[in-house]
MARBAMI-933186 format. One line per 10 residues: number of its first residue (from 0); their letters; for each residue x, y negated, z negated of C-alpha. Coordinates in nm, 2 decimals, always signed. Layout:
N
NUM	A	X,Y,Z  ...
END
This chain:
581
0	MTSGADTGAA	+1.80,-0.41,+1.81  +2.04,-0.18,+1.66  +2.18,+0.06,+1.93  +2.03,+0.40,+1.94  +2.40,+0.53,+1.97  +2.56,+0.73,+1.69  +2.92,+0.82,+1.79  +3.00,+0.96,+1.49  +2.77,+1.26,+1.60  +2.87,+1.53,+1.86
10	APFVRLAGVF	+2.65,+1.62,+2.17  +2.32,+1.55,+2.02  +2.01,+1.73,+2.05  +1.78,+1.48,+2.25  +1.94,+1.22,+2.43  +1.68,+0.89,+2.52  +1.76,+0.64,+2.83  +1.59,+0.37,+2.96  +1.24,+0.59,+2.85  +0.95,+0.42,+2.98
20	KRFGAAPPAL	+0.56,+0.46,+2.99  +0.28,+0.34,+3.06  -0.12,+0.38,+3.05  -0.33,+0.24,+3.32  -0.33,-0.12,+3.26  -0.27,-0.14,+2.89  +0.07,-0.23,+2.77  +0.36,-0.01,+2.79  +0.31,+0.29,+2.51  +0.66,+0.32,+2.54
30	DSINGVIAGG	+0.91,-0.01,+2.65  +1.30,+0.07,+2.74  +1.37,+0.32,+2.44  +1.76,+0.44,+2.39  +1.84,+0.68,+2.10  +1.97,+1.00,+1.98  +1.86,+1.26,+1.78  +2.17,+1.52,+1.61  +2.10,+1.87,+1.49  +2.14,+1.95,+1.15
40	RITGLVGPDG	+1.99,+1.63,+0.96  +1.61,+1.45,+0.96  +1.55,+1.18,+1.19  +1.28,+1.02,+1.12  +1.05,+0.81,+1.39  +0.92,+0.58,+1.19  +0.62,+0.34,+1.27  +0.28,+0.18,+1.23  -0.03,+0.40,+1.44  -0.02,+0.30,+1.76
50	AGKTTLIRLM	+0.38,+0.24,+1.78  +0.40,+0.51,+2.04  +0.52,+0.78,+1.85  +0.28,+1.04,+1.96  +0.40,+0.98,+2.32  +0.76,+1.02,+2.27  +0.70,+1.38,+2.06  +0.55,+1.46,+2.35  +0.77,+1.35,+2.61  +1.04,+1.55,+2.42
60	TGLMLPDQGT	+0.83,+1.86,+2.46  +0.79,+1.83,+2.86  +0.47,+1.80,+2.81  +0.41,+1.49,+2.98  +0.74,+1.27,+3.16  +0.85,+0.94,+3.17  +0.79,+0.63,+3.39  +1.09,+0.55,+3.41  +1.44,+0.65,+3.24  +1.53,+1.02,+3.10
70	VEVLGFDTRK	+1.48,+1.21,+2.81  +1.72,+1.51,+2.81  +1.64,+1.78,+2.55  +1.97,+2.04,+2.39  +2.08,+1.97,+2.71  +1.78,+2.01,+2.95  +1.63,+1.70,+3.17  +1.26,+1.73,+3.11  +1.16,+1.67,+3.49  +1.41,+1.98,+3.56
80	DPASIQAAIG	+1.35,+2.24,+3.34  +1.11,+2.19,+3.07  +1.01,+2.53,+3.02  +1.35,+2.62,+2.89  +1.33,+2.32,+2.65  +0.97,+2.50,+2.58  +1.19,+2.79,+2.43  +1.43,+2.66,+2.25  +1.19,+2.39,+2.03  +0.95,+2.42,+1.77
90	YMPQRFGLYE	+0.63,+2.18,+1.79  +0.37,+2.05,+1.50  +0.14,+1.83,+1.66  -0.07,+1.53,+1.46  -0.38,+1.78,+1.42  -0.20,+2.08,+1.38  -0.43,+2.36,+1.62  -0.50,+2.62,+1.34  -0.82,+2.83,+1.40  -1.01,+2.73,+1.12
100	DLSVQENLDL	-1.21,+3.04,+1.05  -0.90,+3.25,+1.12  -0.70,+3.40,+0.75  -0.35,+3.24,+0.72  -0.24,+3.56,+0.82  -0.47,+3.62,+1.17  -0.33,+3.24,+1.23  +0.03,+3.40,+1.23  -0.05,+3.72,+1.43  -0.17,+3.48,+1.69
110	YADLRGLPLS	+0.07,+3.22,+1.71  +0.33,+3.52,+1.70  +0.15,+3.64,+2.08  +0.17,+3.29,+2.23  +0.53,+3.26,+2.12  +0.65,+3.58,+2.25  +0.78,+3.73,+1.93  +0.82,+4.10,+1.98  +0.64,+4.34,+1.72  +0.94,+4.44,+1.60
120	ERRHTFAELL	+1.03,+4.15,+1.43  +0.68,+4.00,+1.30  +0.66,+4.21,+0.97  +1.03,+4.01,+0.90  +0.96,+3.76,+0.96  +0.61,+3.66,+0.83  +0.77,+3.78,+0.52  +1.04,+3.55,+0.53  +0.79,+3.24,+0.62  +0.56,+3.37,+0.44
130	EFTDLARFTT	+0.83,+3.32,+0.12  +0.94,+3.02,+0.26  +0.59,+2.85,+0.27  +0.47,+2.98,-0.04  +0.20,+3.11,+0.15  +0.20,+3.51,+0.05  -0.06,+3.48,-0.23  -0.31,+3.34,+0.03  -0.26,+3.57,+0.35  -0.68,+3.67,+0.34
140	RLAGKLSGGM	-0.79,+3.29,+0.31  -0.95,+3.15,+0.56  -0.76,+2.85,+0.68  -1.06,+2.64,+0.69  -1.06,+2.68,+0.33  -0.71,+2.58,+0.25  -0.61,+2.23,+0.09  -0.45,+1.94,+0.35  -0.10,+2.02,+0.21  -0.13,+2.40,+0.27
150	KQKLGLACAL	-0.26,+2.41,+0.61  +0.06,+2.17,+0.66  +0.24,+2.43,+0.54  +0.09,+2.69,+0.74  +0.14,+2.49,+1.07  +0.50,+2.45,+0.98  +0.52,+2.85,+0.98  +0.38,+2.86,+1.28  +0.59,+2.65,+1.47  +0.86,+2.87,+1.28
160	LRKPRLLLLD	+0.76,+3.18,+1.40  +1.06,+3.19,+1.68  +1.35,+3.00,+1.51  +1.40,+2.62,+1.70  +1.71,+2.49,+1.79  +1.51,+2.17,+1.75  +1.15,+2.11,+1.56  +1.00,+1.81,+1.63  +0.71,+1.77,+1.32  +0.44,+1.47,+1.44
170	EPGVGVDPIS	+0.34,+1.30,+1.09  +0.34,+1.62,+0.91  +0.28,+1.39,+0.57  -0.05,+1.21,+0.69  -0.35,+1.27,+0.42  -0.11,+1.52,+0.19  -0.03,+1.49,-0.17  +0.27,+1.36,-0.34  +0.35,+1.74,-0.49  +0.28,+1.89,-0.10
180	RRDLWKMVEN	+0.47,+1.62,+0.09  +0.79,+1.69,-0.16  +0.72,+2.04,-0.11  +0.76,+1.99,+0.25  +1.01,+1.81,+0.25  +1.25,+2.08,+0.06  +1.14,+2.32,+0.34  +1.30,+2.12,+0.63  +1.63,+2.04,+0.43  +1.66,+2.38,+0.35
190	LTAEGIGVLW	+1.63,+2.39,+0.80  +1.90,+2.10,+0.84  +2.12,+2.34,+0.63  +2.12,+2.59,+0.87  +2.20,+2.35,+1.22  +1.81,+2.31,+1.29  +1.73,+1.94,+1.43  +1.43,+1.76,+1.31  +1.25,+1.49,+1.39  +0.95,+1.37,+1.11
200	STAYLDEAEA	+0.72,+1.15,+1.25  +0.63,+0.88,+1.00  +0.41,+0.58,+0.89  +0.50,+0.63,+0.52  +0.78,+0.43,+0.48  +0.88,+0.62,+0.20  +0.96,+0.92,+0.36  +1.18,+0.69,+0.61  +1.37,+0.60,+0.34  +1.48,+1.00,+0.28
210	CDHVLLLNQG	+1.54,+1.03,+0.64  +1.95,+1.07,+0.75  +1.84,+0.85,+1.04  +1.56,+0.64,+1.17  +1.45,+0.50,+1.49  +1.19,+0.26,+1.40  +0.87,+0.14,+1.65  +0.63,-0.10,+1.67  +0.41,-0.16,+2.00  +0.58,+0.10,+2.20
220	KLLFAGSPQE	+0.94,-0.10,+2.12  +1.21,+0.03,+1.94  +1.29,-0.20,+1.64  +1.61,-0.04,+1.50  +1.78,+0.27,+1.48  +2.04,+0.36,+1.20  +2.07,+0.45,+0.88  +1.78,+0.39,+0.64  +2.04,+0.17,+0.39  +2.18,+0.03,+0.67
230	MTGRVEDRVF	+1.76,-0.08,+0.71  +1.72,-0.15,+0.39  +2.06,-0.33,+0.35  +1.87,-0.64,+0.56  +1.68,-0.79,+0.20  +2.00,-0.75,-0.06  +1.96,-0.99,-0.31  +1.56,-1.08,-0.18  +1.38,-0.86,-0.37  +1.25,-0.94,-0.77
240	RLSGTTGRRR	+0.97,-0.81,-0.96  +0.81,-1.05,-1.17  +0.66,-0.95,-1.55  +0.57,-1.11,-1.85  +0.34,-1.32,-1.68  -0.02,-1.42,-1.77  -0.37,-1.39,-1.68  -0.55,-1.14,-1.36  -0.22,-0.99,-1.15  -0.44,-1.00,-0.77
250	ERLARLLDQD	-0.52,-1.41,-0.87  -0.17,-1.36,-0.90  -0.09,-1.25,-0.62  -0.27,-1.40,-0.42  -0.14,-1.75,-0.52  +0.22,-1.61,-0.48  +0.15,-1.50,-0.10  +0.07,-1.81,+0.00  +0.36,-2.01,-0.11  +0.62,-2.11,+0.10
260	GVVDGVIQGE	+0.93,-1.88,+0.10  +0.75,-1.54,-0.04  +0.78,-1.28,+0.29  +0.59,-1.01,+0.08  +0.40,-0.97,-0.23  +0.26,-0.62,-0.38  +0.17,-0.55,-0.75  +0.39,-0.26,-0.90  +0.18,-0.17,-1.23  +0.21,-0.49,-1.49
270	TIRLVMKQGR	+0.49,-0.63,-1.24  +0.43,-0.80,-0.92  +0.70,-0.77,-0.67  +0.83,-1.01,-0.40  +1.05,-0.97,-0.12  +1.18,-1.37,-0.02  +1.33,-1.51,+0.27  +1.70,-1.56,+0.28  +1.86,-1.82,+0.00  +1.50,-1.87,-0.20
280	TPPLIEGSSS	+1.39,-1.75,-0.53  +1.06,-1.68,-0.64  +0.87,-1.97,-0.70  +0.73,-2.00,-1.10  +0.37,-1.89,-1.11  +0.12,-2.21,-1.17  +0.01,-2.20,-1.54  +0.25,-1.96,-1.64  +0.57,-2.05,-1.91  +0.65,-1.67,-1.99
290	GSATATPPRF	+0.69,-1.48,-1.70  +1.05,-1.37,-1.57  +1.19,-1.24,-1.26  +1.45,-0.95,-1.24  +1.62,-0.90,-0.93  +1.52,-0.52,-0.78  +1.67,-0.26,-0.55  +1.55,-0.30,-0.19  +1.33,+0.00,-0.08  +1.25,+0.01,+0.32
300	EDAFVDMLGG	+0.97,-0.08,+0.37  +1.06,-0.43,+0.24  +1.28,-0.44,+0.52  +1.02,-0.30,+0.79  +0.78,-0.62,+0.64  +1.06,-0.86,+0.68  +1.14,-0.75,+1.01  +0.76,-0.81,+1.11  +0.73,-1.15,+1.00  +0.64,-1.04,+0.65
310	GPGGRSRLAE	+0.28,-1.00,+0.51  -0.11,-1.13,+0.56  -0.09,-1.39,+0.27  -0.30,-1.38,-0.03  -0.59,-1.53,+0.12  -0.92,-1.35,+0.20  -1.21,-1.46,+0.41  -1.36,-1.15,+0.32  -1.37,-1.20,-0.06  -1.42,-1.60,+0.00
320	TQRPFAADGG	-1.78,-1.54,+0.10  -1.84,-1.25,-0.11  -2.11,-1.39,-0.40  -1.96,-1.30,-0.75  -2.15,-1.07,-0.97  -2.11,-1.23,-1.35  -1.99,-1.00,-1.60  -2.25,-0.82,-1.83  -2.05,-0.77,-2.13  -1.89,-0.51,-2.08
330	RPVIEARGLT	-2.13,-0.22,-2.01  -2.01,+0.00,-1.76  -2.08,-0.02,-1.35  -1.96,+0.32,-1.35  -1.99,+0.62,-1.58  -1.89,+1.00,-1.55  -2.05,+1.21,-1.84  -1.92,+1.59,-1.84  -1.95,+1.57,-1.46  -1.98,+1.94,-1.31
340	KRFGDFTAAD	-1.99,+2.10,-1.01  -1.93,+2.50,-0.95  -1.94,+2.65,-0.63  -2.09,+3.01,-0.69  -1.79,+3.13,-0.94  -1.58,+2.86,-0.84  -1.54,+2.51,-1.05  -1.43,+2.21,-0.85  -1.48,+1.94,-1.10  -1.49,+2.01,-1.49
350	NITFDIPRGE	-1.63,+1.83,-1.76  -1.51,+1.50,-1.61  -1.57,+1.19,-1.83  -1.45,+0.82,-1.77  -1.62,+0.51,-1.78  -1.53,+0.18,-1.53  -1.69,-0.17,-1.65  -1.70,-0.46,-1.42  -1.43,-0.60,-1.18  -1.21,-0.33,-1.24
360	IFGLLGPNGA	-1.02,-0.09,-0.95  -1.03,+0.24,-1.12  -0.83,+0.57,-0.95  -0.86,+0.90,-0.83  -0.53,+1.06,-0.82  -0.46,+1.44,-0.74  -0.30,+1.74,-0.51  -0.51,+1.86,-0.20  -0.79,+2.06,-0.37  -0.79,+1.95,-0.71
370	GKSTTFKMLC	-1.10,+1.81,-0.73  -1.09,+1.43,-0.68  -1.33,+1.41,-0.37  -1.58,+1.64,-0.52  -1.60,+1.39,-0.82  -1.56,+1.09,-0.59  -1.91,+1.28,-0.41  -2.10,+1.34,-0.71  -2.06,+0.96,-0.88  -2.15,+0.81,-0.51
380	GLLKPTAGEG	-2.48,+1.05,-0.48  -2.33,+1.30,-0.18  -2.30,+1.60,-0.44  -2.60,+1.72,-0.70  -2.37,+1.79,-1.02  -2.40,+2.12,-1.18  -2.37,+1.97,-1.52  -2.34,+1.64,-1.69  -2.46,+1.27,-1.56  -2.34,+1.01,-1.34
390	RVAGFDLRRD	-2.44,+0.68,-1.35  -2.36,+0.36,-1.10  -2.52,+0.01,-1.20  -2.74,+0.17,-1.44  -2.89,+0.37,-1.23  -2.92,+0.76,-1.28  -2.77,+0.96,-0.97  -3.01,+1.29,-1.06  -3.32,+1.12,-1.07  -3.25,+0.78,-0.90
400	AAEARNRLGY	-3.00,+0.86,-0.60  -3.12,+0.67,-0.33  -3.16,+0.28,-0.56  -2.77,+0.34,-0.67  -2.68,+0.39,-0.28  -2.85,+0.06,-0.17  -2.56,-0.10,-0.45  -2.26,+0.10,-0.30  -2.11,+0.06,-0.02  -1.89,+0.39,+0.10
410	MAQKFSLYGD	-1.56,+0.42,+0.27  -1.54,+0.77,+0.36  -1.24,+0.94,+0.41  -1.24,+0.99,+0.76  -1.41,+0.68,+0.84  -1.79,+0.70,+0.85  -1.84,+0.53,+1.18  -2.04,+0.67,+1.48  -1.75,+0.74,+1.74  -1.98,+0.74,+2.06
420	LSVLQNLNFF	-2.12,+0.39,+1.94  -1.98,+0.05,+2.05  -1.88,-0.13,+1.75  -2.16,-0.41,+1.73  -2.35,-0.08,+1.72  -2.22,+0.01,+1.46  -2.24,-0.29,+1.27  -2.61,-0.29,+1.36  -2.68,+0.04,+1.27  -2.53,-0.01,+0.91
430	AGVYGLSGAR	-2.72,-0.29,+0.85  -3.02,-0.14,+0.90  -2.88,+0.19,+0.64  -2.80,-0.08,+0.41  -3.13,-0.28,+0.43  -3.08,-0.61,+0.61  -3.31,-0.71,+0.87  -3.36,-1.06,+1.09  -3.20,-1.35,+1.00  -2.97,-1.23,+0.71
440	KRERIELMTE	-2.83,-0.94,+0.95  -2.78,-1.18,+1.20  -2.56,-1.40,+0.98  -2.36,-1.09,+0.80  -2.27,-0.89,+1.10  -2.17,-1.27,+1.26  -1.97,-1.32,+0.97  -1.75,-1.00,+0.97  -1.74,-1.04,+1.38  -1.61,-1.37,+1.27
450	IFDFRAIHDM	-1.37,-1.25,+0.89  -1.26,-0.93,+1.15  -1.18,-1.04,+1.48  -1.38,-0.82,+1.64  -1.56,-1.04,+1.92  -1.34,-0.91,+2.22  -1.35,-0.56,+2.10  -1.77,-0.55,+2.03  -1.89,-0.31,+2.31  -1.56,-0.05,+2.25
460	SAKDLPLGLK	-1.62,+0.28,+2.12  -1.56,+0.33,+1.74  -1.39,+0.67,+1.84  -1.15,+0.46,+2.11  -1.02,+0.23,+1.85  -0.64,+0.21,+1.68  -0.68,+0.37,+1.37  -0.60,-0.02,+1.22  -0.92,-0.15,+1.37  -1.13,+0.17,+1.25
470	QRLALACAVL	-1.08,+0.07,+0.93  -1.16,-0.24,+0.98  -1.46,-0.18,+1.11  -1.55,+0.08,+0.84  -1.48,-0.14,+0.55  -1.69,-0.45,+0.73  -2.00,-0.19,+0.74  -1.92,-0.10,+0.40  -1.95,-0.45,+0.25  -2.23,-0.59,+0.47
480	HEPEVLFLDE	-2.44,-0.55,+0.21  -2.23,-0.73,-0.02  -2.23,-0.44,-0.29  -2.12,-0.46,-0.63  -1.97,-0.09,-0.62  -1.69,-0.01,-0.36  -1.61,+0.40,-0.28  -1.30,+0.40,-0.08  -1.21,+0.75,-0.03  -0.83,+0.74,+0.08
490	PTSGVDPITR	-0.96,+0.45,+0.26  -0.54,+0.37,+0.45  -0.43,+0.70,+0.48  -0.16,+0.69,+0.84  -0.21,+0.34,+0.94  +0.10,+0.10,+0.93  +0.23,-0.19,+0.57  +0.08,-0.47,+0.73  -0.27,-0.35,+0.80  -0.28,-0.16,+0.44
500	REFWTHINGL	-0.19,-0.50,+0.26  -0.49,-0.66,+0.47  -0.72,-0.46,+0.29  -0.59,-0.46,-0.03  -0.61,-0.85,-0.03  -0.97,-0.81,+0.07  -0.97,-0.56,-0.21  -0.82,-0.77,-0.44  -1.01,-1.06,-0.36  -1.35,-0.89,-0.40
510	VEKGVTVLVT	-1.19,-0.72,-0.74  -1.17,-1.14,-0.81  -1.58,-1.15,-0.78  -1.66,-0.91,-0.95  -1.68,-0.60,-0.78  -1.58,-0.27,-0.88  -1.41,-0.01,-0.69  -1.36,+0.37,-0.68  -1.07,+0.47,-0.48  -0.89,+0.81,-0.40
520	THFMDEAEYC	-0.57,+0.76,-0.24  -0.25,+0.97,-0.20  +0.00,+0.62,-0.15  +0.14,+0.60,-0.51  +0.22,+0.25,-0.43  -0.15,+0.21,-0.39  -0.24,+0.36,-0.72  -0.02,+0.07,-0.90  -0.33,-0.17,-0.79  -0.48,+0.03,-0.99
530	DRISLIYRGR	-0.64,-0.13,-1.38  -0.67,+0.28,-1.46  -0.67,+0.60,-1.33  -0.77,+0.93,-1.38  -0.55,+1.27,-1.29  -0.70,+1.54,-1.19  -0.58,+1.88,-1.13  -0.74,+2.22,-1.13  -1.10,+2.05,-1.14  -1.00,+1.87,-1.47
540	SIALGSPDEM	-0.88,+1.51,-1.60  -0.53,+1.58,-1.72  -0.43,+1.21,-1.75  -0.63,+0.89,-1.82  -0.45,+0.55,-1.93  -0.34,+0.24,-1.69  +0.00,+0.33,-1.41  +0.21,+0.20,-1.68  +0.09,+0.39,-1.91  +0.14,+0.73,-1.70
550	KARVADKDLP	+0.44,+0.62,-1.62  +0.56,+0.59,-2.00  +0.41,+0.93,-2.07  +0.76,+1.10,-1.85  +1.02,+0.83,-1.92  +1.28,+0.95,-2.12  +1.71,+0.92,-2.09  +1.72,+1.08,-1.76  +1.44,+0.96,-1.59  +1.45,+0.52,-1.80
560	DPTMEDAFIA	+1.18,+0.38,-1.51  +1.00,+0.63,-1.32  +0.82,+0.55,-0.99  +0.45,+0.60,-1.00  +0.52,+0.88,-0.78  +0.75,+1.05,-1.03  +0.46,+1.00,-1.33  +0.26,+1.21,-1.06  +0.39,+1.51,-1.00  +0.59,+1.53,-1.41
570	LVQGSEAKEA	+0.20,+1.50,-1.50  +0.09,+1.79,-1.28  +0.40,+2.03,-1.37  +0.35,+1.98,-1.75  -0.01,+2.06,-1.70  +0.12,+2.34,-1.52  +0.30,+2.41,-1.80  +0.09,+2.40,-2.09  -0.12,+2.66,-1.92  +0.12,+2.94,-1.84
580	A	+0.22,+2.92,-2.22
END
């Protein structure tokens, strides 16, 4: 393990020495953590759900004390002087405590009262923060009516009402679209230029890569402390892109992941990205003579997955047990024809049109509040369109919504599980909802239990499960009845890279069996798994095509090889410019 010491920094803002914390009889939440956080830079606290990030942040605030070791913040020991620490820091919890029935301005007023901001300073402070967060136009809007990105900006404003020396942000990017995440990042960079120290907790490894310094946690242990460049250097010369191969990418990826020497692999547009073991070269793909392997710069995520021992492999037992759906002559399985949804005088979705054939992954992308969730809900029968029509598996959603829903599996953004029911009770409930009974019901529940390794947690309440296990349970419930269509609404938000890979191994395998998938996501690397994408902005579809077609539309001499995130942002900004012209 790399030492947490940073000899280049003067007096650190936070010093962690032998920090240990355990809750009950569970394994340690934090196990002998050492490290520092300096001023004037962004330190990334990186790790999957359950790694110990939130516990460590709460120890830094003095809201919780370590069982062993010391936490020193701005020169104060959290055991001896938590009040001095709390007066000098800004803290934005993971689920920031905005009052959704209060307006933006009323939330600022409330938190100014709580933070003791003098009345004489409020007018200037509010104006400065509203300009900084670009919320000045929305002061009368209820917090509950803000998009995810705008809520995070308001949360940041509330945390900055009294300018802190140290700002602690607990996963501010979760569930936020790429444009809002980039805006948040720029705001925080401006704060570090003033000498403020920032701790940015995240499970997004592209955010980790942009930090000045990283503390990498997994299962309560510190795996790495240092610069992101030092981390990615661990896999230098071991990352390749395979291009020019024939056949289906998902099937090829599954075969490659099970070959010796392959640590990790993901789909990247029309290519496959592979991380190899030390000294190994990319394998030839069976049945292909035209494929070529090109070395490509490593990413932080490549190094993290390598450090954890590699991805889950290419085999999906779920897909192996799935009954196949035969091709039906190219007839669309999902159809959107001029779908429109108005709420009063507000148009959330405007004339959305596309077809999805069998065995395709189709992505709905867009900023928070763009209308993609509205479109999604209309297509799975949860919202009735104002105009237009949608069809799923041949059934009209206006006339035959119940029949259409029986053909699909639905995995909601915030997991459509019943928190007070146990794992087994949730499986039984959803099996009944989907019309399973008797021996067939018992057989499918047993199969899901075996595939997802639920036996040991059958009696645990769903609300008490770690996020990764909730995600597995939600997927298991959605596929109990072997649906021919899967609707996935931001299914992997906040989960770790290994769990995300496991999830996509299952989805890719199901698609090979003819299952059709409609997915929304804020992970731009997940968008690369899609065969086609509709980019929705301000209620309209502004681009439709494959990931590579999207990237080709924005490529130029200054950006010859754009990422999917680059394409997303450029296309949205281009649409804004066109509207303004």
